[in-house]
C-alpha positions in Angstrom: -72.1 6.2 107.7 -72.6 7.5 104.2 -69.2 9.1 104.4 -67.5 5.9 105.5 -69.2 3.9 102.7 -68.1 6.6 100.1 -64.5 6.4 101.3 -64.5 2.6 101.1 -66.2 2.6 97.7 -63.7 5.2 96.4 -60.7 3.3 97.8 -61.8 0.0 96.3 -62.6 1.7 92.9 -59.1 3.2 92.8 -57.5 -0.1 93.7 -59.4 -1.9 90.9 -58.2 0.8 88.5 -54.6 1.0 89.6 -53.8 -2.7 90.2 -53.7 -3.6 86.5 -51.4 -0.7 85.8 -49.1 -1.6 88.6 -48.9 -5.2 87.3 -48.3 -4.1 83.7 -45.6 -1.7 84.9 -43.9 -4.5 86.8 -44.0 -6.8 83.8 -42.6 -4.1 81.5 -39.9 -3.3 84.0 -38.8 -6.9 84.4 -38.8 -7.5 80.6 -36.8 -4.3 79.9 -34.3 -5.1 82.8 -33.7 -8.7 81.6 -33.3 -7.6 77.9 -30.7 -5.0 78.9 -28.9 -7.5 81.2 -28.8 -10.2 78.5 -27.6 -7.7 75.9 -24.8 -6.6 78.3 -23.9 -10.2 78.9 -23.8 -10.9 75.2 -21.6 -7.9 74.5 -18.9 -9.5 76.7 -18.6 -12.3 74.2 -19.9 -11.0 70.9 -19.9 -7.8 68.8 -23.1 -5.8 68.5 -23.3 -6.8 64.8 -23.4 -10.5 65.6 -26.8 -10.1 67.3 -29.7 -10.1 64.9 -32.6 -10.0 67.4 -33.4 -9.9 71.1 -36.9 -10.6 72.3 -37.9 -10.8 75.9 -41.2 -12.3 77.0 -43.1 -13.7 80.0 -43.5 -17.4 79.3 -46.9 -18.7 80.0 -45.8 -22.2 80.8 -43.5 -21.3 83.7 -44.4 -17.6 84.4 -40.7 -16.7 84.1 -39.2 -13.9 82.0 -37.1 -15.3 79.1 -35.0 -13.6 76.5 -34.7 -15.2 73.1 -31.6 -14.2 71.0 -31.1 -14.8 67.3 -27.6 -14.4 66.0 -26.9 -13.0 62.5 -24.9 -16.1 61.4 -27.6 -18.5 62.7 -30.9 -16.8 61.8 -33.0 -20.0 62.1 -31.9 -20.8 65.7 -33.1 -19.1 68.9 -31.1 -19.2 72.0 -32.9 -18.8 75.3 -31.4 -16.8 78.2 -32.8 -16.5 81.7 -31.7 -14.8 85.0 -30.9 -17.3 87.8 -29.6 -16.0 91.1 -28.9 -12.5 89.5 -26.8 -14.1 86.8 -27.6 -14.5 83.1 -27.5 -18.0 81.8 -28.2 -19.7 78.6 -31.2 -22.1 79.1 -31.5 -23.6 75.7 -30.8 -25.2 73.3 -29.7 -28.3 75.2 -28.3 -30.5 72.5 -26.7 -33.9 73.2 -23.0 -34.4 72.4 -23.8 -35.5 68.8 -25.7 -32.4 68.0 -23.4 -29.8 69.7 -21.6 -29.1 66.4 -24.9 -27.8 64.9 -24.9 -24.8 67.2 -22.4 -22.0 67.0 -23.2 -20.1 70.1 -23.6 -22.6 72.9 -22.7 -21.3 76.3 -21.1 -24.1 78.4 -21.1 -22.0 81.5 -24.7 -22.9 82.2 
C-alpha cells in the first residue's frame, strides 16, 4: 500500500512540475511559428528593410496568437496579422472607406 501511494504521489508531483513547462513550451512554439509565418508572408510583398518590427503575443481578450507589424515608413501604426485556416491574414486596422488613404499597408485580401 505504501509503495502504491508513493507511486501516485510521485506521478502527481511530476505532473504538477511538468505541466507548466509543457504549456509554456506550447505557447512559445505557437508564437515563434506565427511570427515566422507572418514574416514569410510579408516578404512576398515587401522588402526586409520595409519592416521595422514584428511582435507576436497571446492576446488576453480572445486567447488567440496575434502578430503586430510596424512598417518603417509608418512607425506610428501597427498592423495586426492572424492565422485563419492555416492562412495568414491581416486582421486590423479596419478603416472605413474615408480613412483608407491614411494607411499604406492595408491588405485587401482579408
